[in-house]
C-alpha positions in Angstrom: -21.7 5.2 -12.0 -20.5 5.0 -8.4 -18.0 2.2 -9.2 -16.7 4.4 -12.1 -16.2 7.4 -9.8 -14.4 5.2 -7.2 -12.1 3.8 -10.0 -11.3 7.4 -11.2 -10.7 8.5 -7.6 -8.4 5.6 -6.8 -6.5 6.1 -10.0 -6.1 9.8 -9.2 -4.8 9.0 -5.7 -2.1 6.8 -7.2 -1.1 9.3 -9.9 -1.2 12.5 -7.8 1.7 13.8 -5.8 1.3 13.7 -2.1 -0.5 16.6 -0.5 1.9 16.5 2.4 5.6 17.0 2.6 7.6 13.8 3.2 9.3 13.7 6.6 12.4 12.0 7.7 12.1 8.9 9.8 9.9 7.6 12.5 9.5 4.1 11.2 12.9 2.6 11.9 12.7 2.4 15.6 13.3 -1.0 16.9 10.1 -3.0 16.9 7.9 -0.2 15.6 4.4 -1.4 15.1 3.4 -1.2 11.4 0.0 -1.8 9.8 -0.1 -2.7 6.1 -3.6 -1.8 4.8 -5.0 -3.9 1.9 -3.8 -2.4 -1.3 -6.3 -1.4 -4.0 -6.1 -2.4 -7.7 -7.2 -0.6 -10.8 -6.7 -2.0 -14.4 -7.1 0.5 -17.2 -5.0 -1.5 -19.6 -7.9 -2.2 -21.9 -7.0 -5.9 -22.3 -9.9 -8.0 -23.5 -9.4 -11.0 -21.2 -10.9 -10.6 -17.7 -8.0 -11.0 -15.3 -9.8 -9.9 -12.1 -9.3 -13.2 -10.3 -5.6 -13.4 -11.2 -5.1 -9.8 -10.1 -7.0 -10.3 -6.8 -4.8 -13.3 -6.0 -1.6 -11.5 -6.9 -2.6 -8.4 -4.9 -3.5 -10.6 -1.9 -0.1 -12.5 -2.2 1.7 -9.1 -2.6 0.1 -7.7 0.6 0.7 -10.9 2.5 4.3 -11.1 1.4 4.9 -7.5 2.4 3.4 -8.1 5.9 5.4 -11.4 6.2 8.7 -9.8 5.1 8.2 -6.8 7.5 7.5 -9.1 10.4 10.7 -11.2 9.9 13.2 -8.7 11.3 13.4 -6.8 14.6 12.7 -3.5 12.8 8.9 -3.9 12.7 6.1 -5.6 14.5 3.1 -6.1 12.2 -0.3 -5.2 13.6 -3.7 -5.7 11.9 -6.2 -3.0 12.2 -10.0 -3.7 12.1 -12.0 -1.5 9.8 -15.8 -0.9 10.1 -17.1 -1.1 7.5 -14.8 -3.6 5.8 -12.7 -3.8 3.7 -9.7 -2.1 5.4 -8.5 -0.3 2.2 -8.6 3.1 0.5 -11.7 2.2 -1.4 -13.4 0.8 1.7 -13.0 3.8 3.9 -11.2 7.2 4.3 -7.6 7.8 5.3 -8.6 9.4 8.7 -10.6 6.2 9.4 -7.7 4.0 8.4 -5.4 6.0 10.7 -7.8 5.7 13.6 -8.1 1.9 13.0 -4.3 1.6 12.8 -3.8 3.6 16.0 -6.4 1.5 17.8 -4.4 -1.6 16.7 -1.3 0.0 18.2 0.4 0.9 15.0 3.1 3.5 14.8 3.2 3.5 11.0 0.6 2.7 8.5 1.3 1.6 4.9 -1.4 2.5 2.3 -1.6 2.5 -1.5 -2.4 0.5 -4.5 -1.5 -0.9 -7.9 -2.6 0.5 -11.2 -2.2 -1.6 -14.4 -1.7 1.0 -17.1 -0.9 -1.3 -20.0 -0.2 -4.9 -20.8 3.4 -4.4 -19.7 3.4 -1.5 -17.2 2.0 -1.3 -13.6 2.5 1.4 -11.0 2.5 0.9 -7.3 1.8 4.0 -5.2 2.9 3.4 -1.6 2.7 5.8 1.4 4.0 5.3 4.9 2.3 7.5 7.4 3.0 8.2 11.0 -0.2 6.8 12.6 -0.1 9.2 15.6 0.7 12.5 13.8 -0.5 11.8 10.2 2.8 13.0 8.8 3.9 11.3 5.6 7.1 9.5 6.1 7.4 7.9 2.7 5.5 8.6 -0.6 6.7 6.8 -3.7 5.4 5.8 -7.1 7.1 2.6 -8.3 6.8 1.1 -11.8 7.2 -2.5 -12.6 7.0 -4.4 -15.8 5.0 -7.5 -16.4 1.9 -9.1 -15.0 3.2 -12.4 -13.8 3.6 -13.9 -10.3 7.4 -13.4 -10.7 7.0 -9.7 -11.7 4.8 -9.1 -8.6 7.2 -10.9 -6.3 10.1 -8.7 -7.6 8.1 -5.6 -7.1 7.1 -6.6 -3.5 10.8 -7.3 -2.7 11.9 -3.9 -4.0 9.2 -2.0 -2.2 10.0 -3.9 1.0 13.6 -2.8 0.7 12.5 0.8 0.2 10.2 0.7 3.3 13.0 -0.8 5.5 15.4 1.9 4.3 13.3 4.6 6.0 15.8 6.7 8.0 15.6 6.4 11.8 13.9 9.2 13.8 
């Protein structure tokens, strides 16, 4: 029953509008420290075949690629928060705890969210960028992407990376 409630809660987070007002900027400062929290995954597509291992691998590759892409330029410096208890994700702890862990790691910005597979063809990625010091939402977007292949996930990550790096300067 608890797992069912967590799944419903996670799906609701991804589908619901943000409770805060999006603010301009803050993340584009040269070398801003950014923490990308492990994204969560929910599959409500109803497909018969168990794809959990594939989805876990794709989600890990997606998060890793996002961290790697963000660390390549001078715009961000990626930091890794430590969460107690693990995992360091929305289903593992609360947003205030994630913010505290990100601040402790020296993050200026924290990226949270997850992916929801709605059908065999459509997935949604809900991504928020939050100012780690003030808790202000800098970025709150719901992306859709088609397909459930490695290539579809790579294209989605590249697009989301572009959106994050387009955050206006403070």
